[in-house]
C-alpha positions, 0 to 999 in steps of 0.5 A: 139387899143381898138377902132380897136379891137372893130371895128374888132369884130363888123364890121368884118374889120379894114378899117380906116375912114377919118382923123380928122381935124386940130386944129387951134390956138387961134391966127390963126384968128389974124395972120396978127396982130401977123405978124405986131407986130413981124415986129414992135417989132422984139426984143420983147421976147416971154413972152412980146408978150404973155403978149400983147395977154393975154396968159400965157406960 
C-alpha cells in the first residue's frame, strides 16, 4: 500500500506495472526424473522422496 501511495504522490497516477515472473521450483529442472521416480516407487512416502533428493520437509 505504501508503494502505491508513493507512486500516486510522485507520479500522479496508480497505473500498475507488468506482473512479476513465476518462481520456479528447485525440482523444476528435474521434472522428468521426479516423474520417473514416482512411477517406479509409487508407494514411497513424501519423506522418502525428499530424502532421495536431499530435501527437508
